[in-house]
C-alpha positions as CSV (number, residue, x, y, z in Angstrom):
1,M,45.9,114.3,186.9
2,S,44.8,113.6,190.4
3,E,41.3,112.3,191.2
4,T,41.0,115.0,193.9
5,L,41.6,117.7,191.3
6,L,38.9,116.3,188.9
7,I,36.4,115.9,191.8
8,G,37.2,119.5,192.9
9,A,36.5,120.8,189.4
10,F,33.3,118.9,189.1
11,L,32.0,120.1,192.5
12,A,33.0,123.7,191.7
13,A,31.0,123.6,188.5
14,L,28.1,121.9,190.3
15,S,28.1,124.5,193.1
16,Y,28.5,127.4,190.7
17,V,25.2,126.5,189.2
18,L,23.2,125.3,192.2
19,I,24.2,127.9,194.8
20,P,21.4,130.6,194.7
21,G,22.5,133.7,192.9
22,P,21.0,136.1,190.3
23,A,20.6,133.4,187.6
24,F,19.3,130.8,190.1
25,L,16.6,133.3,191.3
26,A,15.8,134.3,187.8
27,L,15.3,130.6,186.9
28,L,13.0,130.1,189.8
29,G,10.9,133.0,188.7
30,I,10.7,131.8,185.1
31,G,10.0,128.2,186.2
32,A,7.2,129.3,188.6
33,G,5.6,131.6,186.0
34,Q,6.1,129.7,182.7
35,G,6.9,126.1,183.6
36,R,9.7,123.7,183.1
37,K,10.2,124.1,179.4
38,A,10.9,127.8,179.6
39,G,13.2,127.2,182.5
40,A,15.1,124.6,180.5
41,L,15.5,127.0,177.6
42,F,16.8,129.7,180.0
43,M,19.4,127.3,181.4
44,G,20.4,126.1,177.9
45,G,21.2,129.7,177.0
46,H,22.9,130.4,180.3
47,L,25.2,127.5,179.8
48,A,27.3,129.5,177.3
49,G,28.0,132.0,180.1
50,D,28.8,129.3,182.6
51,V,31.4,127.8,180.2
52,L,32.9,131.1,179.3
53,W,33.4,132.4,182.8
54,S,34.6,129.0,184.2
55,T,37.1,128.8,181.3
56,L,38.5,132.2,182.0
57,A,38.6,131.4,185.7
58,L,40.5,128.1,185.2
59,V,42.9,129.8,182.8
60,A,43.6,132.5,185.4
61,I,44.0,129.9,188.2
62,V,46.3,127.6,186.1
63,G,48.3,130.7,184.9
64,A,48.8,131.9,188.5
65,R,50.0,128.4,189.4
66,S,52.5,128.3,186.6
67,V,54.3,131.4,187.8
68,G,54.4,130.3,191.4
69,T,52.3,129.3,194.4
70,T,52.5,132.7,196.0
71,I,50.3,134.3,193.4
72,F,47.8,131.4,193.7
73,D,47.8,131.8,197.5
74,I,47.2,135.6,197.2
75,L,44.4,134.9,194.7
76,G,42.9,132.3,197.0
77,L,43.0,134.8,199.9
78,F,41.2,137.5,197.9
79,C,38.7,135.0,196.5
80,G,38.0,133.8,200.0
81,A,37.4,137.3,201.1
82,Y,35.0,137.8,198.2
83,L,33.1,134.6,198.9
84,G,32.9,135.6,202.6
85,W,31.5,139.0,201.7
86,I,28.7,137.8,199.4
87,G,28.0,135.0,201.9
88,W,27.7,137.4,204.8
89,T,25.5,139.7,202.6
90,A,23.2,136.8,201.8
91,F,23.1,135.6,205.4
92,R,22.0,139.1,206.6
93,A,19.3,139.3,203.9
94,R,15.9,140.8,204.8
95,P,12.5,140.0,203.5
96,A,11.9,141.6,200.1
97,G,8.1,141.7,200.3
98,E,5.3,139.4,199.3
99,N,3.0,139.0,196.3
100,R,5.7,139.9,193.8
101,A,4.8,139.5,190.1
102,L,6.0,136.3,188.4
103,V,8.7,136.8,185.7
104,T,7.4,136.5,182.1
105,V,10.0,136.0,179.4
106,E,9.1,135.8,175.7
107,R,12.3,134.2,174.5
108,P,13.8,132.4,177.5
109,L,16.7,130.9,175.5
110,R,17.9,134.3,174.3
111,R,17.3,135.7,177.8
112,G,19.5,133.0,179.3
113,L,22.2,133.5,176.8
114,I,22.4,137.3,177.4
115,F,22.0,136.8,181.1
116,G,24.9,134.3,181.3
117,L,27.3,136.3,179.1
118,T,26.7,139.7,180.6
119,N,26.3,138.8,184.3
120,P,29.0,140.9,186.0
121,K,29.2,138.4,188.9
122,G,29.8,135.4,186.6
123,Y,33.6,135.6,186.4
124,P,34.4,136.6,190.0
125,V,32.0,133.9,191.4
126,A,33.5,131.3,189.1
127,L,37.0,132.4,190.0
128,A,36.3,132.3,193.7
129,T,34.4,129.0,193.6
130,F,37.0,127.2,191.6
131,T,39.8,128.6,193.6
132,A,38.2,127.5,196.8
133,L,37.7,123.9,195.7
134,L,40.9,123.5,193.8
135,A,43.3,125.1,196.3
136,S,44.0,121.8,198.0
137,S,45.5,120.4,194.8
138,A,47.3,123.6,193.7
139,N,50.6,121.7,193.1
140,A,49.0,119.6,190.4
141,L,47.6,122.5,188.4
142,E,49.4,122.9,185.0
143,F,48.2,124.0,181.6
144,D,48.2,120.4,180.2
145,A,45.5,119.7,182.8
146,L,43.2,122.4,181.5
147,P,41.3,120.4,178.9
148,A,40.4,117.7,181.4
149,L,39.4,120.3,184.0
150,L,37.1,122.0,181.4
151,G,35.6,118.7,180.4
152,V,34.8,117.7,184.0
153,S,33.5,121.2,184.7
154,L,31.1,120.9,181.7
155,I,29.8,117.6,183.1
156,G,29.2,119.4,186.4
157,F,27.3,122.2,184.7
158,L,25.1,119.7,182.7
159,V,24.4,117.7,185.9
160,A,23.5,120.8,187.8
161,D,21.3,122.1,184.9
162,L,19.4,118.7,184.8
163,I,18.8,118.8,188.5
164,L,17.3,122.3,188.3
165,I,15.3,121.5,185.2
166,V,13.8,118.5,186.9
167,I,12.7,120.4,190.0
168,I,11.7,123.8,188.7
169,G,8.1,124.7,187.7
170,T,6.5,122.2,190.1
171,S,3.8,123.5,192.4
172,V,5.6,121.9,195.4
173,V,8.9,123.7,194.6
174,R,7.1,127.0,193.9
175,R,5.2,126.9,197.2
176,F,8.3,125.8,199.1
177,Y,10.4,128.5,197.7
178,R,7.9,131.2,198.3
179,R,7.4,130.0,201.9
180,H,11.1,129.6,202.7
181,E,12.8,132.1,200.4
182,L,14.6,134.0,203.2
183,A,15.9,130.8,204.8
184,I,17.2,129.4,201.4
185,V,19.1,132.7,200.7
186,R,20.6,132.7,204.2
187,L,21.6,129.0,204.0
188,S,23.3,129.7,200.6
189,G,25.1,132.5,202.4
190,L,26.5,130.1,205.0
191,L,27.6,127.8,202.1
192,F,29.5,130.7,200.5
193,I,31.1,131.5,203.9
194,G,32.2,127.8,204.1
195,F,33.9,128.1,200.7
196,A,35.5,131.3,201.9
197,V,36.9,129.5,205.0
198,Q,38.3,126.7,202.8
199,A,40.0,129.1,200.4
200,V,41.7,131.0,203.3
201,W,42.6,127.8,205.0
202,H,44.6,126.6,202.0
203,A,46.0,130.0,201.1
204,A,47.2,131.2,204.5
205,P,49.9,128.5,205.2
206,G,51.7,129.3,201.9
207,L,51.7,133.0,202.6
208,L,52.9,132.4,206.1
209,G,55.6,130.0,205.0
210,L,54.1,127.1,206.9
211,R,53.2,124.9,203.9
212,R,55.2,121.7,203.7
213,P,57.2,121.2,200.4
């Protein structure tokens, strides 16, 4: 198990949680309206979905690797295209309006659990993010590496959750987010585009027969 592979899994899990998306924005709304405790409960429930979708993504990635690098390269190319699309969509976002009502959730733990397990973007985003950050170590991906990858990913999820729990609900963060929401979304779009470029960069040489053995 290479150190690069473990670091890639950790960063993929960290990025999966921290990059603004539906759950991230829902968390900001809950934190702004109900405080840090409600936000923490939401993230605790959402962790189940994070673990589920990342597990399925890693199984798909390792399975693709076990039957040949070509499938992994094709997967990386499609995932890069998907990340590029959602990144470009975020980068071109327009203001959604001001004075929107704050989110009020009676059972944030249950809401987070349901949100995480039913989010239709959970699996494709996990697949795309993990593919982008593990592509450089594709040759080391085997099923016996799966438990270690899942363990490192869980640590990444927990670290990211703790980071968000610490910062949400504060007046400074609430005011900053409201003032710079459009810029935050667009910057997250640029980050997705960066992941897309990385995924294509590692996939294209294999498909073109340029990868060194």
